[in-house]
Phi, psi and omega in degrees: 000132182279137175276170181298321180298325180292331181279322187279322188302311180299319180296316180295319180297318179295318180295318181296318179297317180297311182293325181297321180299316179291323181294321179295317177299316179298320179297318180296318178296317180297321179294321178296317178295320180296318179297319179295313181291324177295323177297321178294313184295307187274336181269324184253310186277325184230061176294161177298142005264010189293325180294325178286317181297318184269001172057044180272341185307301187294321183295310184288324178296326176294317177301314180296318181299316180295317182295316181293322183284319188293319182300304178300325179294319177295321177297318179299324181284320190267333183294134180207138178291344179283343180277151177288164178302319180297318180294320180295314181293330175295316177300311183296323180295318179294319178297316179298320178296320178297315179298314181296323178295318178294318180294318179297321177297316179296316179296319179296320181298318180281333179295313183287345179251014183288153176288133182235345181214144172239108187247138175272122179236106171058291184219019184206164171254130186245126175272123183246133179263163184300322182278356174264341186288142175279087191298328182290349178266356181303319179298342181263006176286161177301157179304137181090353181237020186263001177229137180283142180284152174284331179215149182079186183231153170280134176260122187223156166261176176229143183271171176268160178301142182281334182203177183294325179295317179293326178296315180295320178296320180294320179298319178298318180292322179294322176295332178274002177094012181251094183278165180305326180294342179269357184245101185303333179287356175255002182285155172229155174303147184304324182299328181282351179268349188298317182297316178297322179295318180297323182285334184262332181294141182247155178298136180300324177303332178296318179290321178301318180289325183280334180238070184300331180291340180251010184302313181297320179295317179293320178295321178294321178296320178295317179297319179297329178279353179080027182226156170280152180306320184294342183273349190250156171239175182214156170224148172302140179241114189234162173213180178291343181269329185205152174248001192259050176226158172229147173261132177267128188241140175272190184295337179268009182063031174267134179286111182254350181194181183198164177204146179277072182225138177294119182262000182271000000 
């Protein structure tokens, strides 16, 4: 006489084998989509060093991991040989829509927080994200700086207050967390920032001597940039997330490297 376990086990085994085949296919498709979206995020929207500075790595990778895992798991649960082809494709379509909605939410979240401007302010370079920017002031930015880029950042200088009233207003905004680099009507073309950068940038050997615990890191960053330490200068490189970075600059004040070292 056959027991209940003898009747159920073969059926369950057949269903699991059937669902596993679909789940593996779903996993491969999900991984391909994840690789494509990750390439856009890390290659176009958040190139180095911005992804490290703005700490997008862990957040977006978590979104991708959840999205990639949940779809195949739902397929493994719902796929069954007892369902008709129409029922199976309805299940897969709904799972795909859920995955796409989750991925779109994640992509939108990193899109609105992407770096869009690198501004020179007095004695530092400031990384500004799209959601920090005073967007309504963009039409008053200099020509060529009135539209945000889809990839990369706008390089801008910042002007000084025109009068005492503007100075007081600017101080109030800075206390509220709105620095000149976040206000497009205070921007200047990058070429006009070069003189100020040259006067404020310091020799990299000075920082190496002042931060001996970071000497090896700074020397490695210089080598990666293809320069000797003595050939480079530096400015603090800051964002709303961190103040502990420096930009390595060549003789033309071009940022050729960076390091996670306090430059102040």
